N, C-alpha and C positions, 0 to 999 in steps of 0.2 A: 504493499499499500504506499502511496507517496507520502512523504513527510515534508514539512516546510517550517522553517524558523523565521519568525518575525522579531526584529529588534527595533524598538522604539526608543528614541532619544527625546524625552520630554524637554521642551523649551530649547530645542537644538540650536537655533539661531541665537537666542539670548546667551547661552552659555559659550557659543563661540566668540560673541562679542566682549563677554567679561574676560575671556581668556586673553584677547587682544588688547583689551582696555580695562585692566583690572581696578582703575580708580572709580568705576562705575559700580563697583560690587555692593556698596552700602547705601545705594540710593534706590528708591522706588522708580522702576524702569519699565518702559513699555516700547514696543516696535510700532511704528505707524508711518504711513505715507502721507505726511501733511501737505504735500502738493495738491492732494485731491480735496475738492470742495466738501466732499462728504466723508472725510477721513474717519476711519474707525480703528480700534485697537487690534493689532495682528496678534500680538502676544504680550503677556505681562509677567514680570518676576513675582517672587513670593511677597516682596515688600508691597508692591502695587495691588496684588491680590488681597492682601489683608486690609487694604483700603477699600476693598469692594470693587476694583477694577476688573474687568473681564474681557475676553476676546470678543470683538464684533461691537463693543461699546463705542459710541460716538466720542471723538477726542474731547469735545466739550464738556460731556459728562464725566470723563475720566479726570480733566483738570478740576472740575467742580469738587469731585470727591477727593482729590489729592493735589493741591495747588503746586506742591513741589516735585511733582512727577517729572522725570526726565524722558523726553520723547526722542527716540533715535530712529532714523530711516532704515529701511530694509538694506542688507548687505549681501546680496545674492552671490557676489564673487567669493566672499568669505565662506559662506555656506558650501559653496561649490568646492572650494579648496579643501575643506574638512572632510566633505563627503568623498572626494576622490582618494584621500588618504585612507579613509575607513573601508572603502571598497578594495583597495590593494591589500589591506590587512585581512579582510574577510575572505578574499581570494585564496589565501593560504590555507583556509580552513575548508572551504567548498567551492568548486569550480563554477557553479551556476548561482550567480548573485545579482542583485538589483536593488533599486531604491524607488520610493515614490516621492511625491511632493509634499508629504505630510510627515516628514522627519522619521521614516521607517526604511529599514533595509531588510531584504529577504534572502534567505539562502535555500535552495533546493537540496534536500538531504537524500533523496533516493539514490541508492547505489553506494552510499557511504557508510553502510552499517558496519563493515569491517574496520574501517578507520575510526568510526565514532559509535561503538555499539552501546554505550551508556549515554542516553540522551540528557540525563540530569548533569552528567559531568560535562558534556558538550555545552549545555546552557551555562554552565559557570565559565567555561572558556570564552564563550561569546561575550559575556559580561566584562570579564577581565580585558578582552581585546578592546572593547569600547573604552575602558576605564584607562587604558594606557594613553589616551588622548585627553584625559582629565575631563571626561564627559560621563554622565549618568546613562544607564541603559536598563530597559525592561525587556526581558527575552521570553517569548512563547513559542513552543513547539506544538504543532497540530497537524492534521492531515491536510487541511485547506489553508492556503495563504490568507483567505479572507477571514477565516476562523481565528487564526493566529493574530491577524491585525486587530480584530475586534477585542479579543481577550487581552491584548497588551494595554488596552484603555480601561479595563475593568478595575473596580476597586481592589479586588484580590491580588491582581497583578501589580498594581501600584504599591500595595503593602508589602508583598513578598519579593518582588523584583523578578522572580522566574516562575513560570508556570509550564508544566508539561501535560498536555491534554492526551489521554490515553487513545491509542489507536482505535479508530471506529467510533469514538465518542464525541465528535465535533457537535452533532446536534444536541445530544443530551447535555453537554456541557454548556452550550449557549443558553439552553432552556432555563438553567438555574441562575443566569445573570439578571441583574436589574435592567430595566430598559434604558437607563440612563448610560448604560455601557455601549449602546448602539448609537452609531452616527446616523441621525435621521433629521429630515427637515423639521423646522420648528412647528409648522402647522400639525404635522403627524404627532410630534411630541406633546403639544398642547392638548390635543384631543385625547391621547392616551391618559394624561393627567386628569382630565375631566371625566373619563370613563372609569378611573380607578385602576388602571392597568399598570401593574408594578414589575411583573416579571416577563422575560422574553417568552417563556413558556405559554403565557396567555396569548401572545401574539402568534405564535406557532399553531395554536389550536383554532385559529380563525379559518373559516372556509377558504380553500385555494382560490386565489384571485380577488379576494375581498379588498385587500389594500390596493391592488391595482385599479379596481373599479372605483374606489373611493378617492384615490389620490393620483391616479395617472402613473407617470414614470417614476416619481419619487416612492410612491407605494410599491411598485414593482421591484424597484432596487432594494427596498427594505425587506421585502418577502424573500428575495433571493439571500440576503445576509442571515436571516433568521433560520433559514432551512439549510 
């Protein structure tokens, strides 16, 4: 059965900026493109989060919550530089690797069982590989890349740092997650809260196509994720 590892680096760009500009470390910090008339927060460090600042929040609101907040523009070149170094390091572990645009890296583990028979030990190795760049990492191994990606964002993964989803258990593992662990459009999330839907299992039990009929493409994508 195919196996995939997802490595998520929370606040990836913020961490790279702090590594290159350590003087920013003790300030409430957000990334935002203020050249836009409707600028919103792209990411916020823990100091800013403690003041109530969240991603997608209008910059005006962020400044009102925290007048001393430091706003820095995106630095795609710096992110690309770190990403390329990480990919080179991961290539020493698995030959099939990749990354998305949401701070995640993926390794295809199929055919590597002889080299890495112990998935728990492999997940430790992956965390240590990212830590060599002075970056944090959350690692999940699962059958599906999508499952691994979703689980990295779950409260349990954030607490433990590493999760191994047993082979063949992707669906049942997703079922016990809170719906907040799922990336979903705000209109669907809002309706779930209104209906009192708390667990992914409750969404899985809806009739096939129900989310598609109610929410169109966004519902169809969510239905794919939960199954």
